[in-house]
C-alpha positions as CSV (number, residue, x, y, z in Angstrom):
1,M,-117.8,27.1,19.3
2,S,-120.1,25.4,16.5
3,A,-119.4,24.1,13.9
4,G,-122.3,26.0,12.1
5,F,-121.0,29.4,13.6
6,S,-117.4,28.3,12.5
7,S,-118.8,27.6,8.5
8,F,-120.6,31.0,9.0
9,L,-117.5,33.0,9.9
10,Y,-115.7,31.2,7.2
11,L,-118.0,32.2,4.5
12,I,-117.9,35.9,5.9
13,S,-113.7,35.5,5.6
14,S,-114.0,34.0,2.0
15,V,-115.9,36.9,1.0
16,C,-113.4,39.5,2.2
17,F,-111.2,37.7,0.4
18,I,-112.9,38.0,-2.8
19,L,-113.5,41.8,-1.9
20,G,-109.8,42.0,-1.6
21,L,-109.4,40.2,-4.9
22,K,-111.4,43.2,-6.3
23,G,-110.1,46.0,-5.2
24,L,-106.7,44.8,-6.1
25,S,-107.5,44.6,-9.6
26,S,-107.0,48.5,-9.7
27,A,-104.7,50.8,-8.0
28,A,-107.1,53.4,-6.8
29,T,-108.9,50.6,-4.8
30,S,-105.8,48.9,-4.0
31,R,-105.4,50.4,-0.1
32,S,-109.3,49.0,0.3
33,G,-108.7,45.5,-1.1
34,N,-106.0,45.0,0.8
35,L,-107.5,45.8,4.2
36,Y,-110.2,43.4,3.1
37,A,-107.9,40.6,2.9
38,I,-106.2,41.3,6.2
39,F,-110.0,41.6,7.9
40,G,-110.7,38.0,6.1
41,M,-107.3,36.6,7.5
42,T,-107.8,37.4,11.0
43,I,-111.1,36.2,11.0
44,A,-110.1,32.8,9.5
45,I,-107.5,32.7,12.0
46,L,-109.1,33.5,15.1
47,T,-111.8,30.7,13.9
48,T,-109.6,28.1,13.6
49,L,-107.7,29.2,16.6
50,L,-111.3,28.7,18.1
51,S,-111.9,25.7,16.9
52,P,-112.3,22.7,19.6
53,A,-110.1,20.6,17.5
54,V,-107.1,23.1,18.3
55,N,-105.1,22.5,21.6
56,H,-101.3,23.1,22.5
57,Y,-101.8,27.0,22.2
58,Q,-98.2,27.4,23.1
59,Y,-97.0,26.4,20.6
60,I,-99.1,27.8,18.0
61,L,-98.4,31.2,19.6
62,L,-94.7,30.1,19.4
63,A,-94.8,29.3,16.0
64,I,-97.1,32.9,15.4
65,M,-94.5,35.0,17.4
66,I,-91.3,33.5,15.3
67,G,-93.7,33.7,12.0
68,G,-94.5,37.6,12.7
69,S,-91.0,38.7,13.9
70,I,-89.2,37.4,10.5
71,G,-92.4,38.9,8.7
72,T,-92.3,42.0,10.5
73,L,-88.4,42.2,10.0
74,L,-88.8,41.3,6.5
75,A,-91.6,43.8,5.6
76,K,-88.9,46.8,6.9
77,K,-85.7,45.8,5.8
78,I,-86.4,44.3,2.4
79,E,-86.0,47.3,-0.3
80,M,-88.4,47.4,-3.5
81,T,-86.1,46.1,-6.0
82,A,-85.8,42.6,-4.1
83,L,-89.9,42.7,-3.8
84,P,-89.9,40.2,-6.8
85,Q,-87.3,37.8,-5.2
86,L,-89.3,38.1,-2.0
87,V,-92.5,37.1,-3.4
88,A,-90.9,34.2,-5.0
89,A,-89.3,33.2,-1.6
90,F,-93.0,33.3,-0.1
91,H,-94.0,31.0,-3.0
92,S,-91.6,28.4,-1.8
93,L,-93.2,28.6,1.2
94,V,-96.4,27.6,0.7
95,G,-95.3,25.0,-1.6
96,L,-93.3,23.8,1.3
97,A,-96.4,23.8,3.9
98,A,-98.5,22.0,1.8
99,V,-96.3,19.4,1.5
100,L,-95.7,19.4,5.4
101,V,-99.4,19.3,6.1
102,A,-99.7,16.6,3.4
103,A,-97.0,14.4,5.5
104,A,-99.0,15.3,9.0
105,A,-102.0,14.0,7.4
106,F,-100.3,10.8,5.8
107,Y,-98.6,10.0,9.2
108,S,-101.3,10.7,11.2
109,P,-104.6,10.8,9.3
110,Q,-107.2,10.1,12.8
111,A,-106.2,13.4,13.2
112,F,-107.3,14.6,10.1
113,G,-110.7,12.5,10.3
114,I,-109.6,10.7,7.0
115,G,-109.1,7.3,8.4
116,A,-106.3,5.7,10.0
117,V,-102.9,4.1,8.8
118,Q,-102.6,2.0,6.2
119,H,-106.3,2.8,6.0
120,I,-106.4,6.3,4.8
121,K,-110.0,7.0,2.6
122,T,-109.2,7.1,-1.5
123,A,-110.3,10.6,-2.2
124,S,-108.2,12.0,0.7
125,L,-105.3,9.8,-0.6
126,F,-105.9,11.3,-4.3
127,E,-106.1,15.4,-2.8
128,M,-103.1,14.3,-0.4
129,S,-100.7,13.4,-3.4
130,L,-101.9,16.2,-5.7
131,G,-101.0,18.9,-3.2
132,V,-97.5,17.0,-2.6
133,I,-96.6,17.3,-6.3
134,I,-97.9,20.8,-6.8
135,G,-96.6,22.1,-3.5
136,A,-92.3,20.4,-4.0
137,I,-92.9,21.6,-7.5
138,T,-93.9,25.2,-6.2
139,F,-91.4,24.8,-3.7
140,T,-88.0,23.9,-5.7
141,G,-89.6,26.4,-8.3
142,S,-89.4,29.1,-6.5
143,I,-86.2,28.7,-4.8
144,V,-84.9,28.8,-8.3
145,A,-86.8,31.7,-9.2
146,F,-85.3,33.4,-6.2
147,G,-82.3,32.4,-7.1
148,K,-82.2,34.0,-10.9
149,L,-83.7,37.1,-9.5
150,Q,-81.5,37.6,-7.1
151,G,-78.6,36.6,-9.5
152,F,-77.2,33.3,-7.5
153,I,-78.3,31.4,-10.6
154,S,-77.9,32.7,-14.1
155,G,-80.7,34.4,-16.1
156,K,-79.6,32.9,-18.9
157,P,-81.7,29.9,-20.1
158,L,-79.8,26.9,-18.3
159,Q,-80.6,24.2,-21.2
160,F,-79.2,20.7,-21.9
161,A,-80.1,18.0,-24.3
162,Q,-83.3,15.9,-23.7
163,Q,-85.0,18.2,-21.1
164,H,-88.0,18.2,-22.5
165,V,-88.0,14.3,-22.3
166,L,-86.6,14.1,-19.2
167,N,-89.5,16.8,-18.1
168,A,-92.1,14.3,-19.7
169,A,-90.7,11.5,-18.4
170,L,-90.9,12.5,-14.5
171,G,-94.5,14.0,-15.0
172,V,-95.5,10.2,-16.3
173,A,-93.8,9.2,-13.5
174,L,-95.8,11.5,-11.3
175,I,-98.9,10.2,-12.7
176,V,-97.5,6.4,-11.8
177,L,-96.4,7.3,-8.3
178,M,-99.6,8.6,-7.7
179,V,-101.5,5.7,-9.1
180,V,-99.7,3.0,-7.1
181,F,-99.5,5.5,-3.4
182,M,-103.1,5.5,-3.5
183,I,-103.6,1.2,-4.1
184,S,-100.5,0.6,-1.7
185,Q,-100.1,3.8,0.7
186,S,-96.6,3.1,1.0
187,T,-94.4,5.3,3.0
188,F,-91.4,5.2,0.2
189,I,-93.8,5.5,-2.5
190,F,-95.3,8.7,-0.7
191,W,-91.5,10.1,-0.3
192,T,-90.5,9.1,-3.8
193,L,-93.9,11.0,-5.2
194,I,-92.1,13.9,-3.1
195,M,-88.6,13.7,-4.0
196,V,-89.3,13.3,-8.4
197,A,-91.8,16.9,-7.8
198,L,-89.2,18.4,-6.2
199,V,-86.5,17.1,-8.9
200,L,-89.7,18.3,-11.6
201,G,-89.7,21.5,-9.8
202,F,-85.9,22.5,-10.5
203,L,-86.0,21.4,-14.0
204,L,-89.2,23.2,-15.0
205,I,-87.7,26.6,-14.1
206,L,-83.6,26.0,-14.7
207,P,-83.9,26.6,-18.6
208,I,-86.8,29.5,-18.4
209,G,-84.6,32.5,-19.3
210,G,-84.4,35.8,-17.3
211,A,-86.7,37.7,-19.2
212,D,-89.6,35.4,-18.6
213,M,-89.2,35.7,-14.4
214,P,-92.2,38.2,-14.3
215,V,-94.3,35.2,-16.3
216,V,-92.7,33.0,-14.0
217,V,-93.6,34.5,-10.2
218,S,-96.9,34.7,-11.6
219,M,-97.1,31.1,-12.5
220,L,-95.9,30.1,-9.2
221,N,-98.1,32.1,-7.6
222,S,-101.4,30.0,-9.5
223,Y,-98.9,26.9,-8.4
224,S,-99.1,27.8,-4.6
225,G,-103.3,28.6,-4.5
226,W,-103.8,25.5,-6.3
227,A,-101.6,23.5,-3.7
228,A,-103.4,25.4,-0.7
229,A,-106.4,24.5,-2.1
230,G,-105.2,21.0,-2.3
231,I,-104.5,20.5,1.2
232,G,-108.1,22.7,2.0
233,F,-109.4,19.2,1.0
234,T,-107.1,17.4,3.3
235,L,-108.0,19.5,6.3
236,N,-111.7,19.8,5.3
237,N,-111.0,23.6,6.0
238,H,-113.9,25.2,3.0
239,V,-111.8,28.9,3.3
240,L,-108.4,27.0,2.1
241,I,-110.4,25.4,-0.7
242,I,-112.0,29.0,-1.7
243,V,-108.7,31.1,-1.3
244,G,-106.3,28.5,-2.7
245,A,-108.8,28.5,-5.9
246,L,-109.0,32.5,-5.9
247,V,-105.3,32.4,-5.6
248,G,-104.7,30.0,-8.4
249,A,-106.8,31.2,-10.8
250,S,-105.9,34.7,-10.2
251,G,-102.4,33.5,-10.8
252,A,-103.3,32.0,-14.1
253,I,-105.3,34.6,-15.5
254,L,-102.1,36.8,-14.9
255,S,-99.9,34.7,-15.9
256,Y,-101.9,34.6,-19.5
257,I,-102.4,38.4,-19.6
258,M,-98.7,38.5,-19.3
259,C,-98.1,36.0,-21.8
260,K,-100.4,37.7,-24.3
261,G,-98.4,41.5,-23.3
262,M,-95.4,39.2,-24.6
263,N,-97.0,37.5,-27.6
264,R,-95.9,34.1,-26.4
265,S,-98.1,31.0,-24.9
266,I,-97.6,29.9,-21.7
267,I,-96.8,26.5,-23.4
268,N,-93.7,28.3,-24.6
269,V,-92.8,29.8,-21.2
270,I,-92.7,26.6,-19.3
271,L,-90.5,24.7,-21.9
272,G,-88.7,27.5,-21.4
273,G,-85.5,29.1,-23.8
274,F,-86.9,32.8,-23.9
275,G,-84.5,35.5,-22.4
276,G,-81.3,34.5,-21.6
277,D,-78.6,36.6,-21.3
278,S,-75.5,34.6,-23.7
279,S,-74.4,35.6,-26.4
280,A,-76.7,32.8,-28.4
281,N,-79.2,35.3,-28.2
282,T,-77.5,37.7,-30.0
283,N,-77.1,37.8,-33.9
284,S,-74.5,39.5,-35.8
285,S,-76.6,42.5,-36.7
286,E,-77.1,43.4,-32.8
287,N,-73.2,42.9,-32.5
288,H,-72.7,45.5,-34.8
289,L,-74.8,47.9,-33.2
290,N,-71.7,48.4,-30.3
291,D,-70.3,50.0,-33.5
292,K,-72.4,52.6,-34.0
293,P,-72.4,56.2,-32.2
294,I,-74.8,57.4,-29.6
295,K,-76.0,60.6,-28.9
296,A,-74.9,61.6,-25.7
297,S,-76.0,63.8,-23.3
298,S,-76.8,65.7,-20.2
299,A,-79.4,65.9,-17.6
300,E,-79.3,70.4,-18.3
301,D,-80.2,69.3,-21.7
302,A,-82.8,66.9,-20.4
303,A,-84.6,69.6,-18.6
304,Y,-84.2,72.1,-21.1
305,M,-86.2,70.2,-24.0
306,M,-88.3,68.6,-21.3
307,Q,-89.1,72.2,-20.0
308,N,-90.1,73.5,-23.8
309,A,-92.6,70.4,-24.6
310,Q,-96.2,70.3,-24.3
311,N,-96.5,66.3,-24.4
312,I,-94.0,63.8,-22.2
313,I,-94.3,60.3,-21.7
314,I,-92.0,58.7,-19.1
315,V,-91.2,54.9,-19.8
316,P,-90.1,53.8,-16.1
317,G,-88.5,50.1,-15.9
318,Y,-86.2,48.0,-13.6
319,G,-83.3,50.5,-13.4
320,M,-85.7,52.7,-11.8
321,A,-86.4,50.3,-9.2
322,V,-82.7,49.6,-8.6
323,A,-82.1,53.2,-7.9
324,Q,-84.6,54.0,-5.9
325,A,-85.8,57.0,-8.2
326,Q,-89.5,57.0,-8.5
327,H,-89.9,59.4,-5.5
328,A,-87.7,61.9,-7.5
329,L,-89.3,61.3,-10.6
330,R,-92.5,62.3,-9.5
331,E,-90.8,65.4,-8.3
332,M,-89.4,65.9,-11.7
333,A,-93.4,65.2,-13.2
334,D,-94.4,67.8,-10.9
335,I,-92.5,70.8,-11.8
336,L,-93.1,69.7,-15.6
337,K,-96.8,70.1,-14.7
338,K,-96.9,73.3,-12.9
339,S,-94.7,74.5,-16.3
340,G,-97.6,73.5,-18.3
341,A,-97.0,70.3,-19.7
342,R,-98.7,67.1,-20.0
343,V,-96.9,64.2,-18.1
344,R,-98.1,60.6,-18.1
345,Y,-96.3,57.5,-17.5
346,A,-96.5,54.3,-19.7
347,I,-96.4,50.8,-18.2
348,H,-95.6,47.5,-19.8
349,P,-97.1,44.2,-18.8
350,V,-93.5,43.1,-18.0
351,A,-91.7,46.0,-17.0
352,G,-89.5,45.1,-13.9
353,R,-89.5,41.4,-12.4
354,M,-92.6,41.2,-11.1
355,P,-95.9,41.8,-12.2
356,G,-97.0,45.2,-11.4
357,H,-93.6,46.3,-10.2
358,M,-93.9,49.7,-11.9
359,N,-97.2,50.3,-10.3
360,V,-96.0,49.7,-7.3
361,L,-93.4,51.7,-7.0
362,L,-95.3,54.8,-8.7
363,A,-98.1,54.1,-6.1
364,E,-95.2,54.5,-3.3
365,A,-94.2,57.4,-4.7
366,N,-97.9,58.9,-4.6
367,V,-98.3,59.4,-8.4
368,D,-101.6,60.2,-9.5
369,Y,-103.3,56.6,-10.4
370,D,-104.6,58.4,-13.4
371,D,-101.6,59.6,-14.9
372,V,-100.7,55.6,-15.5
373,L,-101.5,54.1,-18.7
374,E,-101.2,50.6,-19.7
375,L,-99.6,49.9,-23.2
376,E,-102.7,49.6,-24.8
377,E,-103.8,52.6,-23.6
378,I,-101.0,55.0,-24.6
379,N,-98.6,53.5,-27.4
380,T,-100.8,55.5,-30.1
381,D,-100.1,58.8,-28.4
382,F,-96.1,58.5,-28.6
383,S,-96.6,59.7,-32.3
384,S,-97.7,63.0,-30.9
385,T,-95.2,63.0,-28.1
386,D,-92.9,66.2,-27.6
387,V,-90.7,64.0,-25.0
388,A,-90.3,60.3,-24.3
389,F,-88.2,59.7,-21.1
390,V,-87.2,56.1,-20.3
391,I,-85.6,55.9,-17.1
392,G,-83.9,52.3,-16.9
393,A,-86.3,50.1,-19.1
394,N,-84.7,48.2,-21.6
395,D,-86.0,44.8,-23.8
396,I,-89.7,46.5,-23.2
397,T,-88.7,49.5,-25.3
398,N,-86.3,47.5,-28.2
399,P,-87.4,48.2,-31.4
400,A,-86.1,44.5,-32.8
401,A,-89.2,43.1,-30.9
402,K,-90.7,44.6,-34.3
403,T,-88.4,44.3,-37.0
404,D,-85.9,41.6,-36.3
405,K,-86.9,37.9,-37.0
406,T,-84.0,36.8,-35.2
407,S,-84.0,38.2,-31.9
408,P,-84.9,36.3,-29.1
409,I,-87.7,39.2,-27.9
410,Y,-89.4,39.4,-31.6
411,G,-93.1,39.7,-31.8
412,M,-93.3,41.0,-27.8
413,P,-95.8,44.2,-28.1
414,I,-93.3,47.1,-26.9
415,L,-94.3,50.6,-26.3
416,D,-93.5,52.3,-29.2
417,V,-91.1,54.3,-27.8
418,E,-89.1,55.8,-31.2
419,N,-92.1,57.2,-32.5
420,A,-91.8,60.0,-30.0
421,R,-90.2,63.4,-31.5
422,T,-87.1,63.2,-28.8
423,V,-86.4,60.2,-26.8
424,F,-83.8,60.7,-23.4
425,F,-82.4,57.5,-22.5
426,V,-81.5,57.1,-18.7
427,K,-79.3,54.3,-17.7
428,R,-76.4,53.2,-16.3
429,T,-74.2,51.3,-19.3
430,L,-75.1,50.8,-22.7
431,A,-74.8,47.2,-21.7
432,S,-78.6,45.1,-22.9
433,G,-81.2,44.3,-21.0
434,Y,-82.8,41.0,-19.1
435,A,-83.4,39.2,-22.6
436,G,-79.7,39.5,-23.1
437,V,-79.8,41.6,-27.0
438,D,-78.9,45.0,-27.4
439,N,-81.5,48.0,-27.9
440,E,-81.6,49.6,-31.2
441,L,-83.5,52.4,-29.7
442,F,-80.1,53.4,-28.1
443,Y,-78.5,54.6,-31.6
444,G,-81.8,56.0,-32.6
445,D,-81.4,59.4,-34.7
446,N,-84.0,61.2,-32.1
447,T,-82.5,59.4,-28.8
448,M,-80.4,61.4,-26.4
449,M,-78.7,59.1,-23.8
450,V,-77.8,60.3,-20.6
451,L,-75.5,57.4,-18.8
452,G,-75.4,57.6,-14.8
453,D,-77.5,56.3,-11.9
454,A,-81.1,57.3,-12.5
455,K,-82.0,58.7,-9.2
456,K,-78.8,61.3,-9.7
457,V,-80.2,62.3,-13.3
458,C,-83.9,63.2,-12.3
459,E,-82.2,65.0,-9.0
460,D,-79.9,66.8,-11.8
461,I,-82.8,67.4,-13.6
462,I,-84.9,68.7,-10.9
463,K,-82.2,71.2,-10.1
464,A,-81.8,72.4,-13.5
465,L,-85.1,73.1,-13.6
466,K,-85.6,75.3,-10.5
467,E,-82.6,77.0,-11.7
468,S,-84.4,78.2,-14.8
469,A,-87.8,78.9,-13.0
């Protein structure tokens, strides 16, 4: 295949990726967006395989079979609750791939057309070292994010004295090592650069608390894109540069949008400290909340109230994902709609543990896209809502974000659930959310707590609704 024809196919592939990204911007077009992306990736892979520079197809086929088998197994076995940590794990692999490709280019520069050993082009050395730094930080940072989401590592901020000073020193050290590497092309400096970047990846994510994990996942997604773009320059692969830039830019924009939704700056998130589950994050007034009584209710009470309601807003959270309650929830909503109620879903930008987590779950349950509204679209409607049905959400509904200046979530925009006439809050226990603070909404005068498994509660509500029909 000629170089010109390869460039043309890579261009088509890049256009498909752009169309795919555009499609993923809306739930209604996300399926077609995925198809565009799949088609674009297929073209990119086949074009690369047919390149004259590619040989040893037996090893490539073996790698595709191993990777494809692992991917297929994960896709079939992974639960939706584990999707955030799966994404974090995939990000780590992208970062590791960037490091390995850079290492291959460093040891065999002639194979990449960037010079010879100890005589690599300066521009290539810059691209290589930049890809290594971003890739290594992405690798270890994503491993920490995976551990926090999976529960292997504590969700609270793991802070220590002078951590910011140490991180700044490591950042300066990376710049110095990068310059020295470009001058000396030393193998020792190359691996030292990698090791320092790996350590910095750990130290950057460890201090970040659990409630910030959705932003961290999005941020690491951006890092993985920039790492891929950097290595694309080393490989002189235009499609990799374009795709990496698309992922990097879209991840950065999404991180900004999510930080805005939490009333925080991206620098504040990177520096860490928010969203722990330690007692240090709760003040005395929050501790006293546990002494207040709650109004316990049942699925039958919730069914009766919603059956006689005109306007209902459902607020899904991570507890819904854990219980896999989205299908039962949709069935419940369908029954209520048939009885004449207006039922909608309110989505907070950081609900769950991954950007778009709730949207994906509701789409899986075939919930009508028009019924799913973002915070800014629906928040003012709570005051005219008969019943707010909160299923597994916590921090995103906590009024302390508006009233308690000492709370770690103060200033974060929340769903104004407390303004509804009646609030049914479905939760296993009265435990605090991922940010580690007690929810004042539990003890509100208009709040009814339905303690239990979210899926079981929804199924009991469905049963009660059908019996009274």
